[in-house]
C-alpha positions in Angstrom: 70.0 120.7 92.0 70.7 118.0 94.6 74.2 116.4 94.8 74.1 112.8 93.7 76.1 110.1 95.5 78.3 107.7 93.4 76.9 104.3 92.7 78.3 101.6 95.0 79.8 99.7 92.1 81.6 102.9 90.9 82.9 103.3 94.5 84.1 99.7 94.6 85.8 99.8 91.2 87.5 103.1 92.1 88.8 101.7 95.4 90.2 98.6 93.7 92.0 100.9 91.2 93.4 102.9 94.1 94.4 99.7 96.0 96.3 98.3 93.1 98.0 101.6 92.3 99.0 102.0 96.0 100.2 98.4 96.2 102.6 99.1 93.3 103.8 102.3 94.9 102.6 104.2 91.9 101.5 107.9 92.2 98.3 109.2 90.8 100.4 111.3 88.4 102.3 108.2 87.1 99.1 106.3 86.5 97.5 109.3 84.9 100.4 109.6 82.5 100.2 105.9 81.6 96.5 106.2 80.7 96.6 109.6 79.2 94.7 111.5 81.8 95.3 114.2 84.4 95.8 113.2 88.0 92.6 115.0 88.9 90.7 112.7 86.5 92.3 109.6 88.1 91.3 111.0 91.5 87.7 111.2 90.3 87.7 107.6 89.1 89.3 106.4 92.3 86.6 108.2 94.4 83.8 106.9 92.2 82.8 110.4 91.1 83.4 109.4 87.5 82.1 106.2 86.1 84.8 104.0 84.5 84.0 102.7 81.0 85.1 99.3 79.8 87.9 100.8 77.7 89.1 103.0 80.6 89.1 100.0 82.9 91.1 98.0 80.4 93.6 100.9 80.2 93.8 101.1 84.0 94.3 97.3 84.2 97.0 97.4 81.5 98.8 100.2 83.3 98.6 98.4 86.7 99.4 95.0 85.4 96.1 93.3 86.3 93.1 92.2 84.3 90.2 94.7 84.1 87.9 92.1 85.7 90.0 92.2 88.9 88.4 95.6 89.7 85.2 93.8 90.4 86.8 91.3 92.8 85.1 91.4 96.2 82.1 93.3 95.0 79.2 92.5 97.3 76.2 90.8 95.7 74.0 93.5 97.3 75.2 96.6 95.3 73.1 98.7 97.6 75.7 98.2 100.4 77.4 101.4 101.2 80.9 99.9 101.6 82.8 97.1 100.0 83.0 93.8 101.9 86.8 94.3 102.2 88.1 97.3 104.0 91.8 97.9 103.3 93.7 100.6 105.1 97.1 102.2 104.2 99.0 100.0 106.6 97.7 96.9 104.9 98.7 98.1 101.5 102.2 99.1 102.7 102.7 95.7 104.3 101.5 94.0 101.1 103.8 96.1 99.0 106.8 95.2 101.1 105.8 91.5 101.3 105.5 91.4 97.6 109.1 92.9 97.3 110.5 90.0 99.3 112.3 87.6 97.0 113.1 84.8 99.5 110.4 82.3 100.4 112.0 82.0 103.8 111.6 85.7 104.4 108.0 85.6 103.3 107.3 82.7 105.6 109.0 84.6 108.5 106.8 87.7 107.8 103.7 85.5 107.8 104.7 83.8 111.0 105.4 87.1 112.7 102.1 88.6 111.6 100.3 85.4 112.8 102.0 85.5 116.2 101.3 89.2 116.7 97.6 88.8 115.8 97.1 86.0 118.3 
């Protein structure tokens, strides 16, 4: 029996779940515990191997502090596309997590100015 590839929407939703979990610095195990799954099941959802039902998306959203609809943000109109329009690597997520932890608006502005100057 041939191996089927996950649907692009399932891949996108799974990557958004993983991005939010990583942004919060949460482990797969911690997320699994919050939604009543094993970490292996969470891993399958994040990879798109398992389709995520509406109730499961709601549970993930509640556990991650975001609306379930946010898992569809950035979904390309052409769902036949192999990759999401936004590619986020681990460094970007780490930077975002540390930026979010900054309490001072002055520090946030300084981080933005530094990133802008380094990117120029």
